[in-house]
C-alpha positions in Angstrom: 11.1 -50.5 61.5 14.8 -51.7 61.0 17.9 -49.5 60.8 21.7 -49.9 61.1 22.9 -48.3 64.4 25.7 -48.4 66.9 25.8 -47.8 70.7 29.5 -46.6 70.9 32.1 -45.2 68.6 34.3 -47.9 67.1 35.0 -50.3 64.2 32.7 -52.4 62.1 32.0 -54.7 65.1 29.8 -52.1 66.8 27.2 -52.0 64.0 23.9 -53.6 64.6 20.6 -54.1 62.7 18.0 -53.0 65.3 14.3 -52.1 65.4 13.3 -48.5 66.1 10.3 -46.2 66.1 10.4 -43.3 63.8 9.0 -40.1 65.5 6.5 -37.8 63.6 8.4 -35.1 61.5 8.9 -31.8 63.4 8.9 -28.3 62.1 10.6 -28.2 58.6 11.1 -32.0 58.6 10.0 -34.8 56.2 9.6 -38.5 56.9 10.8 -40.6 54.0 10.4 -44.4 53.3 13.9 -45.1 52.0 14.2 -47.1 48.8 17.9 -46.9 48.3 20.8 -45.5 50.3 24.3 -45.1 49.0 27.4 -45.7 51.2 30.2 -43.1 51.6 33.5 -43.3 53.4 32.2 -40.5 55.7 29.5 -42.9 57.0 32.0 -45.2 58.8 34.4 -42.4 59.7 31.5 -40.8 61.7 31.0 -44.1 63.4 34.7 -44.4 64.1 34.5 -41.1 66.0 36.1 -38.8 63.3 33.8 -35.9 64.4 32.8 -37.0 67.9 33.3 -33.5 69.3 30.6 -32.3 66.9 28.5 -35.5 67.0 28.5 -35.9 70.7 28.0 -39.1 72.8 24.3 -39.7 72.6 23.6 -43.3 71.6 22.3 -45.4 69.9 23.2 -43.5 66.7 22.0 -44.5 63.2 24.1 -44.5 60.1 23.8 -43.2 56.6 23.3 -39.9 54.8 22.5 -40.2 51.1 19.1 -41.7 50.1 16.3 -41.8 47.5 12.7 -42.6 48.7 9.1 -41.6 49.0 7.7 -39.0 51.3 5.5 -40.5 54.0 4.7 -37.4 56.0 5.7 -33.7 56.2 6.0 -31.6 59.4 4.6 -28.1 60.1 6.0 -25.4 57.8 7.0 -27.7 55.0 5.9 -26.5 51.6 6.6 -28.0 48.1 6.5 -31.7 49.3 3.6 -34.0 49.9 2.8 -37.6 50.7 3.8 -39.9 47.9 6.4 -37.6 46.3 9.5 -39.3 45.1 12.7 -37.6 46.5 16.4 -37.8 46.9 18.9 -36.0 49.1 20.5 -36.4 52.5 19.7 -36.5 56.2 21.6 -34.1 58.3 25.2 -35.2 59.1 24.6 -34.7 62.8 21.6 -36.9 62.7 22.4 -39.8 60.3 19.9 -42.5 59.6 19.4 -43.3 55.9 20.6 -47.0 56.3 17.0 -47.6 57.5 13.5 -48.5 56.2 12.4 -45.0 57.1 14.2 -41.8 57.9 13.7 -38.2 59.0 15.4 -35.3 57.1 14.8 -31.6 56.6 13.1 -30.1 53.6 16.2 -28.1 52.6 18.2 -31.3 52.1 15.9 -32.9 49.5 14.7 -32.4 46.0 12.0 -34.3 43.9 13.2 -37.2 41.9 12.2 -37.4 38.3 10.2 -40.5 37.5 12.6 -41.5 34.8 15.6 -41.6 37.3 15.6 -45.0 39.2 15.9 -44.9 42.9 19.2 -46.8 42.8 20.8 -44.3 40.5 19.3 -41.4 42.4 20.7 -42.5 45.8 24.3 -42.5 44.5 24.2 -38.8 43.4 24.0 -36.4 46.5 27.4 -36.5 48.3 29.7 -37.5 45.5 28.0 -35.3 42.8 27.7 -32.2 44.9 31.3 -32.6 46.2 32.7 -33.1 42.7 30.8 -30.2 41.3 31.9 -27.8 44.1 35.5 -28.9 43.7 35.8 -28.6 39.9 33.2 -25.8 39.2 33.2 -23.7 42.3 36.7 -24.3 43.6 38.6 -25.1 40.4 36.6 -22.9 38.0 37.1 -25.6 35.3 36.2 -24.5 31.8 35.8 -26.1 28.4 39.1 -27.2 26.8 41.1 -26.9 30.1 43.1 -29.8 31.4 42.2 -31.6 34.7 44.0 -34.2 36.8 41.7 -36.4 39.0 43.6 -38.3 41.7 41.6 -41.2 43.1 39.3 -41.3 40.0 37.9 -44.9 40.7 36.0 -43.8 43.9 32.6 -42.3 44.1 33.8 -38.7 44.2 36.3 -39.5 41.4 33.7 -41.0 39.1 31.5 -38.1 39.8 34.4 -35.7 39.0 34.9 -37.4 35.7 31.3 -37.0 34.9 31.5 -33.3 35.8 34.6 -32.7 33.8 33.0 -34.4 30.8 30.0 -32.1 31.0 32.3 -29.1 30.9 34.3 -30.5 28.0 37.6 -30.7 29.8 40.6 -32.9 28.9 40.8 -35.5 31.7 43.8 -37.3 33.1 43.0 -39.8 35.9 45.0 -41.6 38.5 43.8 -44.9 40.0 45.0 -48.0 41.8 46.2 -51.1 39.9 43.0 -53.0 40.5 40.9 -50.2 38.9 42.9 -50.1 35.6 41.0 -53.0 34.0 37.6 -51.2 34.7 38.7 -47.8 33.1 38.6 -48.5 29.3 35.2 -47.1 28.9 35.8 -43.9 30.9 36.9 -42.0 27.8 40.0 -40.3 29.3 42.9 -38.6 27.7 45.4 -40.4 30.0 45.2 -42.9 32.8 47.9 -43.4 35.4 48.6 -46.0 38.1 49.1 -44.4 41.5 51.7 -46.9 42.5 54.0 -45.5 39.9 55.9 -42.1 40.1 54.3 -39.1 38.5 55.8 -38.7 34.9 58.2 -35.9 34.6 56.5 -34.8 31.4 53.4 -33.8 33.4 55.1 -31.0 35.3 53.0 -27.9 35.1 50.4 -29.5 32.8 47.1 -29.0 34.4 44.6 -26.1 34.9 43.0 -28.0 37.8 44.3 -30.8 40.0 41.7 -32.5 42.1 42.8 -34.8 44.9 39.7 -37.0 45.7 41.9 -39.6 47.5 44.0 -37.3 49.7 47.2 -39.1 48.7 48.8 -36.2 46.8 51.3 -34.1 48.7 51.6 -30.3 48.4 54.7 -30.9 46.4 52.9 -33.2 44.1 50.1 -30.7 43.5 52.5 -27.9 42.8 54.4 -30.1 40.4 51.2 -30.9 38.4 49.6 -27.6 38.5 50.1 -24.7 35.9 51.3 -21.5 37.3 47.8 -20.1 36.5 46.1 -23.2 37.8 44.7 -24.4 41.1 44.9 -27.6 43.2 41.6 -28.5 44.9 41.4 -30.8 48.1 38.5 -32.2 50.0 40.4 -33.9 52.7 40.0 -31.6 55.8 43.6 -31.8 57.1 45.4 -28.9 58.8 47.9 -28.7 55.9 45.1 -28.5 53.3 43.2 -25.8 55.3 46.4 -23.6 55.7 47.4 -23.9 52.1 44.0 -22.8 51.0 44.3 -19.7 53.2 47.8 -18.6 52.1 48.1 -19.9 48.5 45.9 -18.8 45.5 47.0 -22.0 43.9 45.4 -24.2 46.5 41.7 -24.4 47.3 39.8 -26.5 49.9 36.2 -27.4 49.3 33.6 -28.9 51.6 31.1 -31.2 50.1 28.2 -29.6 51.9 24.9 -30.4 50.2 23.5 -27.7 47.9 20.0 -28.5 46.5 20.5 -26.1 43.5 23.7 -28.0 42.6 22.0 -31.4 43.2 19.2 -30.3 40.9 21.6 -29.5 38.1 23.2 -33.0 38.6 19.8 -34.7 38.5 18.9 -32.9 35.3 22.2 -34.0 33.7 21.7 -37.6 35.0 18.1 -37.7 33.6 19.5 -36.6 30.2 22.0 -39.4 30.4 25.0 -37.0 30.7 26.0 -37.8 34.4 26.3 -41.4 35.4 27.8 -42.9 38.6 28.6 -46.6 38.2 26.8 -48.9 40.8 29.4 -51.5 41.7 27.7 -53.4 44.5 24.2 -53.6 46.1 22.9 -55.4 49.2 19.6 -55.5 51.1 19.5 -53.9 54.5 19.8 -57.3 56.2 23.2 -57.8 54.5 24.4 -54.2 54.5 26.6 -54.4 57.6 28.8 -56.9 55.8 29.0 -54.7 52.7 29.9 -51.7 54.8 32.5 -53.7 56.6 34.1 -54.9 53.4 34.2 -51.4 51.9 35.8 -50.1 55.1 38.5 -52.9 54.9 39.4 -51.4 51.4 37.7 -54.0 49.1 36.2 -51.5 46.7 35.5 -51.3 43.0 35.0 -48.2 40.8 31.8 -46.3 41.6 29.3 -46.6 44.4 27.9 -49.2 46.6 24.2 -49.0 47.5 21.8 -50.5 50.1 18.5 -51.3 48.5 15.5 -51.8 50.7 13.2 -54.7 50.0 
């Protein structure tokens, strides 16, 4: 079997496409033949050593978390899944490995994939869909008719946030980079802003929920945009964001930890055509290192990039 792995923390140069032998699934585990795996910034941040105190220094280490595929085997104690089931979900963050022909995960991180949902579309949903839902619904308590400001709306989480906000019936203002403005005509937004330009004065205190997907809003920016009764939601785990969430009721920090009940809701919406994440680029596993490197360098389009297994 082939997978993308690395033998030390570092930049794109440490990635290699190597052969490996997948072990039999252990207690509570599932072996999956991966059909598609979507790429998230966390994938290369982990490889860079962003969380090396948690991840440790055991190498080689594989890459990738999100996937859609077909169950090949189940370990002891697994119920509800069987050989041949089509599934989607994640592998554990501490044991990445979805950028591979086969992967091992735990049964609490996957759900069954409806036959009507393509593997490509399914693989794009787990991280960004659950993160956006947790931010807007759990953290922001966004409701029908409320106004939401989405900063960094062109990325995967931003596109998922737009989809979540639409399902709620919120009024959406989005902020993107200049290169993404041309792609946004079909997003159906109330207002679109260029993040290279200052925030308009007229937006002061305008939003029930401010969601910073990009991590580029300052606390002052968030307070400027948020209504007195509103909340600003962050997902970037900086010390400042964590402290503000503890001391201020107008600031919330949300972790995008996978929840299969939330993922199930998102899949149901996606199957009904109410939740779509644009797929901007795809690549086979043999060409995926070049794609990851390009994304890491900042060459991104709205939506998600997905590795498709041949």
